N, C-alpha and C positions, 0 to 999 in steps of 0.2 A: 504494500500500500504506500509506504513512504517513497519508494522509488517511482511509483506511478505519479504521485503528487510532485515529486522533484522534476520529473520529465515535463509535466504540464507547466510548472513554474519556469523552468528553463526556456521553454518555447516562448512564453510571455515576455521573459526578460530579453530574449533575442529580438523579439519584435520591437520592444521599447527601445533597446539600444540601437537598432538599425535606424530609428527615427531621430537619434541624437543629432543636435544641430552642430556639434563641433567636438573636438577632442576634450574640451573641459567638461562637457556634459557626460561624456563616456567615462572619464576619469572619476567624476563625482558618483556615477552609478556604481562603479567598481568599489570605490571607497565605502559607499553605503552597504554594499553586500558584505564586505570584510568586517565592517563595524557590527552589522546585524549578526554575523556568524561569531562574533566575539574574538576575532583573531587580529584585529588591526593594531593592537598595542603590544603584541607579544610576538617577537620574531620566530620563536620556536613553534608556537601555535600556528602562525601564518605559514611557515614552511610545511607543517604537517597537513594543513588545509589544502595548500596548493599541490602537495604530493597526492592527496586523495583525488583532486581534480585531474591531475595528470594520469593517474591510474585509470580513472573512468574514461579517459580519451584513448589510452593505449589499447585497451581490449578491443573496442570496435574497429580501430585502425588495423589491428592484426587480422581481424576477420575479413575486412575489405581487401587487405593485401594478399589473402589466399587466392583471390580470383586473378588469374594471369592477365585478364583483359583490362585490369585497372592500371597497369603499368607500374613503374618504380616509385612514383611519388607516395602512395599510401604506405608502402613498405618503409621508405625513408622516414616518413612522418611517425610511423610506429616505433622505429628505432630511436628517433629523437625524443618521443614521449617517454620511452623507457629510460633513456639517459637522463632526462630531466627529473623523473621521479627518483632515480638513484641519487642524484645530487641533492635533491630536496630531503631525502632520507638522512643524509649526512647532516644537512642544515637543521633538521628538526630535532636532532639530538643535542644541539647547541654547540657543535664543533665548528671550527673554522675549516671550511672545505679545502684541504690541501690535497696534494696528489696521493699521499699514502692513505688518507681517510677515504678518498673516493675509491681507491683500489680495494680497500678492506670492505667497503660497502658493496662494491660490484661483485665481490666473491660470495656474498650471502645471497640466499634465495629470496626473491621478491615475494611479499605476501599476496 
């Protein structure tokens, strides 16, 4: 039920954001979302929230990339989303993402 509601709300947000009159309006909408989610004032919570969003994007991209007719772009986007969520995993632990931390994070299995 929660995911169904989330999907409906995301479509509405997409429609509202597409009508934004400029970059300031879009940035204000994004700030409002982060404030409502309670993550705007905490870098670790923000990283965890953004990681969750990246994970939600990566799965469907991987499914789309399975179809050879889609070309290389969805596969590249899936890899980019996976890399982003790995970096954000490091950030949501409060670590400063250096090369060793990213390597250690990459060797773990993604949830």
